[in-house]
Every structure is written in C-alpha cells, then in structure tokens.
C-alpha positions as CSV (number, residue, x, y, z in Angstrom):
1,X,0.1,0.1,-0.1
2,X,3.2,2.8,0.8
3,X,4.8,1.2,-2.1
4,X,1.0,2.8,-4.5
5,X,1.4,5.8,-2.5
6,X,4.9,6.0,-3.1
7,X,4.2,5.9,-6.7
8,X,1.4,8.0,-6.9
9,X,3.6,10.9,-4.8
10,X,6.6,10.7,-7.9
11,X,4.5,10.5,-10.8
12,X,2.2,13.9,-9.8
13,X,5.5,15.1,-8.6
14,X,7.4,14.3,-12.3
15,X,4.2,15.2,-14.0
16,X,4.6,19.1,-12.3
17,X,7.9,19.3,-13.1
18,X,7.4,18.3,-16.8
19,X,9.2,15.4,-16.7
20,X,6.0,12.9,-17.9
21,X,5.6,13.2,-21.8
22,X,2.1,14.7,-22.5
23,X,-1.1,12.9,-23.7
24,X,-3.4,15.8,-24.3
25,X,-2.2,19.3,-25.3
26,X,-5.0,21.9,-24.3
27,X,-5.7,24.0,-27.5
28,X,-3.6,21.5,-30.0
29,X,-5.2,18.1,-28.8
30,X,-4.4,14.6,-28.9
31,X,-0.6,13.0,-28.9
32,X,0.8,10.5,-30.7
33,X,1.9,8.6,-27.1
34,X,-2.2,9.1,-26.3
35,X,-3.4,7.7,-29.4
36,X,-1.1,4.6,-29.5
37,X,-1.9,4.3,-25.8
38,X,-5.8,4.4,-26.3
39,X,-6.0,2.4,-29.4
40,X,-3.7,-0.3,-28.0
41,X,-6.1,-0.5,-25.0
42,X,-9.4,-0.4,-26.7
43,X,-8.1,-3.4,-28.8
44,X,-7.4,-5.4,-26.0
45,X,-10.7,-5.3,-24.2
46,X,-12.5,-6.2,-28.2
47,X,-10.2,-9.4,-27.7
48,X,-10.4,-9.7,-24.4
49,X,-14.6,-9.7,-24.6
50,X,-14.4,-11.9,-27.9
51,X,-12.5,-14.0,-26.5
52,X,-14.9,-14.6,-23.4
53,X,-18.1,-14.2,-25.3
54,X,-16.9,-17.3,-27.3
55,X,-17.8,-20.2,-24.6
56,X,-20.6,-17.9,-23.4
57,X,-23.8,-20.0,-26.0
58,X,-22.4,-23.3,-24.8
59,X,-21.9,-22.4,-21.3
60,X,-24.0,-22.5,-18.2
61,X,-22.2,-20.2,-16.1
62,X,-23.3,-16.6,-16.2
63,X,-20.3,-14.9,-14.8
64,X,-19.0,-15.3,-18.1
65,X,-21.6,-13.1,-19.7
66,X,-22.0,-10.6,-17.5
67,X,-17.6,-10.3,-17.7
68,X,-18.2,-10.2,-21.1
69,X,-21.0,-7.3,-20.4
70,X,-18.1,-6.1,-19.0
71,X,-15.7,-5.6,-20.8
72,X,-17.3,-5.2,-24.1
73,X,-18.5,-1.7,-22.6
74,X,-15.7,-0.4,-21.3
75,X,-13.7,-1.3,-24.8
76,X,-16.8,1.5,-26.3
77,X,-16.6,3.8,-23.4
78,X,-12.5,3.5,-24.5
79,X,-13.5,3.7,-28.2
80,X,-15.4,7.2,-27.8
81,X,-13.0,8.8,-25.9
82,X,-10.1,8.3,-28.3
83,X,-12.9,10.1,-30.9
84,X,-13.0,12.8,-28.7
85,X,-11.8,16.6,-29.7
86,X,-11.7,18.2,-26.4
87,X,-11.9,16.3,-23.0
88,X,-16.1,18.1,-22.1
89,X,-17.1,17.4,-25.3
90,X,-20.4,15.2,-25.9
91,X,-18.9,12.3,-27.2
92,X,-16.0,11.9,-24.5
93,X,-19.0,12.0,-22.0
94,X,-21.0,9.5,-24.1
95,X,-17.8,7.5,-23.3
96,X,-17.1,8.3,-20.0
97,X,-20.5,7.0,-19.2
98,X,-20.4,3.8,-21.1
99,X,-16.8,3.0,-19.2
100,X,-18.9,4.0,-15.9
101,X,-22.0,1.0,-17.0
102,X,-19.1,-1.0,-17.7
103,X,-17.4,-1.1,-14.7
104,X,-21.0,-0.8,-12.7
105,X,-22.9,-3.5,-13.5
C-alpha cells in the first residue's frame, strides 16, 4: 500500500515538473502517445471481450456473460473517448458513461 502512495506521489511530482510526456495538449489535441495507448487499450479490450464471448452460448455460467458485457462496454467507452476532440465534449462524456456502466454492472 505504501508503495502505491509513493509511486503516485512521485508520478504527480514528475508530471508537475514536466518530466512526463503529455497525453493531451489543450488547444492542440491528442498526442501520438495518447493515440497509441488508447488504440492498444481498445484493441486489447475488444480481443478480451471476444474471447469471453465465445464460450457464453454453451456455458451455463452467467458470470461469463456479465464479464463479456463489462469488458465490451469498457472497450466501447474507450473507443468513444479516442474520438473525442476536447475533454468535455459530448463524445467524451458518452465514452465516460459507457465505461461507468461497464464498471458498475
């Protein structure tokens, strides 16, 4: 637990000092780092959702259905955030809502 607090504090200080590469530049938009990380996350969530969806029809375990739904909603939410132009535009809020629903199911 202490390690996570130390890492978070160190990372916050590094970000405030400008030692962390920016993810989003206000007025300019997305950076290549942000597009790469979000693209990989969307791809991995999509592949995971498909892998969890394959055994759902034959399985009697309802947990797989809910897990597939959660992972799929989170992936869709990340995909919509990827296309957002600014942090507060409607597409970004739609993505946040999908991620929230995916995590709260």
